[in-house]
DOLO-903553 format. One line per 5 residues: number of its first residue (from 1); their letters; for each residue x, y, z of C-alpha. Coordinates in pm, whole numbers, plus 50000, padded with zeros to 5 digits. Example, Ala and Ser with C-alpha at 12.3 -4.5 7.8 and 13.67 -1.06 7.14 Angstrom:
% DOLO-903553
1	as	51230,49550,50780 ~ 51367,49894,50714;
This chain:
% DOLO-903553
1	kqnls	44989,65677,37881 ~ 44886,65909,38160 ~ 44568,66043,38315 ~ 44483,66404,38233 ~ 44352,66664,38476;
6	nelst	43996,66785,38418 ~ 44133,67124,38309 ~ 44357,66965,38048 ~ 44093,66730,37905 ~ 43846,67020,37887;
11	flsin	44108,67237,37716 ~ 44181,66963,37461 ~ 43807,66892,37423 ~ 43848,66523,37497 ~ 43680,66281,37736;
16	netkl	43855,66291,38074 ~ 43877,65909,38065 ~ 44116,65942,37770 ~ 44481,65874,37846 ~ 44761,66037,37649;
21	tkaev	45139,66030,37661 ~ 45319,66353,37747 ~ 45438,66368,37384 ~ 45078,66351,37260 ~ 44974,66628,37500;
26	mkevs	45268,66845,37388 ~ 45167,66788,37026 ~ 44803,66878,37092 ~ 44899,67198,37275 ~ 45146,67287,36998;
31	nyikt	44875,67234,36735 ~ 44641,67456,36936 ~ 44904,67731,36945 ~ 44954,67707,36569 ~ 44585,67690,36475;
36	tdlqi	44491,67981,36702 ~ 44780,68184,36559 ~ 44958,68250,36889 ~ 45308,68219,36744 ~ 45528,68528,36733;
41	kedrr	45555,68640,36371 ~ 45927,68726,36394 ~ 46019,68404,36575 ~ 45792,68105,36508 ~ 45964,67906,36787;
46	rflpn	45799,68135,37041 ~ 45436,68207,37124 ~ 45226,68428,37350 ~ 44963,68229,37543 ~ 44603,68348,37511;
51	kelsk	44356,68359,37800 ~ 44264,67989,37778 ~ 44624,67871,37760 ~ 44737,68104,38040 ~ 44458,67964,38258;
56	lfgik	44566,67606,38180 ~ 44932,67691,38250 ~ 44838,67884,38565 ~ 45013,68202,38447 ~ 44883,68538,38563;
61	kpynm	45085,68744,38316 ~ 45140,68583,37975 ~ 45488,68621,37828 ~ 45662,68507,37510 ~ 45752,68145,37571;
66	tfvei	45916,67869,37372 ~ 45749,67543,37275 ~ 45996,67363,37502 ~ 45844,67541,37803 ~ 45506,67377,37740;
71	nkyvs	45650,67065,37903 ~ 45693,67238,38238 ~ 45334,67365,38238 ~ 45156,67048,38127 ~ 45342,66816,38366;
76	phlsn	45124,66906,38668 ~ 44818,66808,38462 ~ 44943,66451,38405 ~ 44934,66162,38648 ~ 44978,65784,38638;
């Protein structure tokens, strides 16, 4: 399990003492995308980040991304 950045723990609404594996973080972010209806209707494997997610990912201009890309953006928020 890894330490989460303050931004990530705030985003996931969990205590920043909580440790999660990368897989757990990916799952939480994926669930967020699904529950906030960010998936592209024509292609459910893609989504368009909202303001909160773009801020977490550090993206200025949101674009249609795949769930696989989440990995790249959450990695900087995890540490041992």
